[in-house]
TIDO-345901 format. One record per residue: residue number from 1; residue in one letter; x, y, z of N, C-alpha, C in turn. Coordinates in steps of 0.2 Angstrom, whole numbers, always signed. Example, Ala and Ser with C-alpha at 12.3 -4.5 7.8 and 13.67 -1.06 7.14 Angstrom:
% residues 2
1  A  +66  -28  +39  +62  -22  +39  +66  -16  +39 .
2  S  +64  -11  +35  +68  -5  +36  +64  +0  +39 .
This chain:
% residues 78
1  X  -109  -42  -28  -103  -39  -25  -104  -40  -17 .
2  X  -98  -41  -14  -98  -42  -7  -99  -35  -4 .
3  X  -102  -34  +2  -102  -28  +5  -95  -26  +8 .
4  X  -94  -19  +8  -88  -16  +10  -87  -17  +17 .
5  X  -82  -19  +20  -80  -19  +27  -74  -16  +28 .
6  X  -73  -14  +34  -66  -11  +36  -60  -15  +34 .
7  X  -55  -12  +32  -49  -16  +30  -44  -15  +35 .
8  X  -41  -21  +37  -36  -21  +41  -29  -23  +38 .
9  X  -25  -19  +37  -18  -21  +34  -14  -24  +39 .
10  X  -10  -29  +37  -5  -32  +41  +2  -31  +37 .
11  X  +7  -31  +41  +14  -30  +38  +16  -36  +35 .
12  X  +19  -36  +29  +22  -42  +26  +27  -45  +30 .
13  X  +27  -51  +29  +33  -55  +33  +40  -53  +30 .
14  X  +40  -52  +24  +47  -49  +22  +47  -42  +21 .
15  X  +51  -39  +24  +52  -31  +24  +54  -29  +17 .
16  X  +50  -24  +15  +52  -21  +8  +55  -15  +9 .
17  X  +60  -13  +5  +63  -6  +6  +59  -1  +3 .
18  X  +60  +5  +6  +57  +11  +3  +57  +12  -4 .
19  X  +63  +10  -7  +64  +11  -14  +59  +6  -18 .
20  X  +59  +0  -16  +55  -5  -19  +47  -4  -18 .
21  X  +45  -1  -13  +38  +1  -12  +37  +7  -16 .
22  X  +41  +11  -17  +40  +17  -22  +39  +15  -29 .
23  X  +43  +10  -31  +42  +7  -37  +36  +3  -38 .
24  X  +33  +0  -33  +27  -3  -33  +21  +2  -34 .
25  X  +22  +7  -30  +17  +13  -30  +17  +16  -37 .
26  X  +22  +17  -40  +23  +19  -47  +19  +15  -52 .
27  X  +21  +8  -52  +17  +4  -56  +10  +3  -55 .
28  X  +8  +3  -49  +1  +3  -47  -3  +10  -50 .
29  X  +0  +15  -50  -2  +21  -52  -3  +21  -60 .
30  X  +2  +19  -63  +1  +18  -70  -4  +13  -72 .
31  X  -5  +8  -68  -10  +3  -69  -17  +6  -69 .
32  X  -18  +10  -63  -24  +14  -62  -26  +18  -68 .
33  X  -21  +22  -70  -22  +26  -76  -24  +22  -82 .
34  X  -21  +17  -83  -23  +12  -89  -30  +10  -88 .
35  X  -32  +8  -82  -39  +5  -80  -44  +10  -82 .
36  X  -42  +16  -79  -47  +22  -81  -48  +24  -88 .
37  X  -42  +23  -92  -43  +25  -99  -47  +20  -103 .
38  X  -46  +13  -100  -50  +8  -104  -57  +7  -101 .
39  X  -59  +11  -97  -66  +11  -94  -67  +4  -90 .
40  X  -62  +2  -86  -62  -4  -82  -68  -4  -77 .
41  X  -70  -10  -76  -76  -10  -71  -74  -8  -64 .
42  X  -79  -7  -60  -78  -5  -53  -74  -10  -49 .
43  X  -74  -16  -50  -71  -21  -46  -63  -21  -47 .
44  X  -61  -20  -53  -54  -19  -55  -51  -13  -52 .
45  X  -55  -8  -53  -53  -1  -50  -52  -2  -42 .
46  X  -57  -5  -39  -57  -6  -32  -51  -10  -29 .
47  X  -50  -15  -33  -44  -19  -31  -37  -15  -32 .
48  X  -37  -11  -37  -31  -7  -38  -31  -2  -33 .
49  X  -36  +1  -31  -36  +6  -25  -34  +3  -19 .
50  X  -36  -3  -17  -34  -6  -11  -26  -8  -12 .
51  X  -24  -10  -17  -17  -11  -18  -13  -5  -17 .
52  X  -15  +0  -20  -12  +7  -19  -12  +9  -11 .
53  X  -18  +8  -8  -18  +10  -1  -13  +5  +3 .
54  X  -13  -1  +2  -9  -5  +6  -1  -4  +5 .
55  X  +1  -2  -2  +7  +0  -3  +9  +6  +0 .
56  X  +5  +11  +1  +6  +17  +4  +7  +16  +12 .
57  X  +3  +12  +14  +3  +10  +21  +10  +7  +23 .
58  X  +12  +2  +19  +18  -1  +20  +24  +4  +19 .
59  X  +23  +8  +14  +28  +13  +13  +29  +18  +20 .
60  X  +24  +20  +23  +24  +24  +28  +28  +21  +34 .
61  X  +26  +14  +35  +30  +10  +40  +37  +10  +39 .
62  X  +39  +8  +32  +46  +8  +30  +50  +14  +32 .
63  X  +46  +20  +30  +49  +26  +31  +50  +28  +39 .
64  X  +45  +26  +43  +46  +26  +50  +52  +22  +53 .
65  X  +52  +16  +50  +58  +12  +53  +65  +15  +50 .
66  X  +65  +18  +45  +71  +21  +42  +73  +27  +46 .
67  X  +69  +31  +48  +70  +38  +50  +69  +39  +58 .
68  X  +65  +35  +61  +63  +36  +68  +68  +32  +72 .
69  X  +69  +34  +78  +73  +31  +83  +70  +24  +85 .
70  X  +74  +19  +86  +72  +12  +88  +67  +12  +93 .
71  X  +67  +16  +98  +62  +16  +103  +55  +18  +100 .
72  X  +55  +23  +96  +48  +25  +93  +45  +19  +89 .
73  X  +50  +16  +85  +47  +10  +81  +44  +5  +86 .
74  X  +48  +3  +91  +45  -2  +96  +39  +0  +99 .
75  X  +38  +6  +100  +32  +9  +103  +26  +9  +98 .
76  X  +27  +10  +92  +22  +10  +87  +20  +3  +85 .
77  X  +24  -2  +86  +22  -9  +85  +18  -12  +90 .
78  X  +19  -9  +96  +15  -12  +102  +8  -10  +102 .
């Protein structure tokens, strides 16, 4: 197993909607429950956890873009 290192998420090139990201999170959550129920290995669980964290990160930025003034979005990107 490779050592854990800090993860740096980057925004996707294609902007996803809040709704689509919510759907992705729902699917990943169901997948995680299934992995736990089937006693999946730690590697599969970790990959799923990282996918959930990335989707949550993207969702937070999508929500900021939707609800924050344009100036705040520009400053957060800098």
